[in-house]
C-alpha angles and dihedrals in degrees: 000000000000109000102024103033095206099087093221095288091127130039090246137015114285099028094111099034125113114277095038112128110249142128103275145104113263113274097023129104112261099253094172093055089046095053088046090056090048091053094241090124109048125218089253092052091046091053089051091050091048092050092047091050089053091050092050093048090050091050090050092050093047094039088231135135113017089352095058092100098036093138091054092050092045089061094050113119134185112255107236091215092061116101118254109263118241137180118254117258115262115263114235113245114248 
């Protein structure tokens, strides 16, 4: 990494540094941009992801679709009397 500081994760220096626009939580590497560069997510799949993101953001703004009752869901609380959820035990392979 000496010299360029980006270890080849991007096509050019600065592509994976903080502040670059990508689909990630702050402080994490941009895994989505990385898999795009690797070709794991195709251009067609990326366009579908981008369109879906636009639809979700519109629903959030309009409080429509699954976000129509956001206030009701925001007040939902776990009932302390309910049993603690747990995953089922693995089934032994035959």
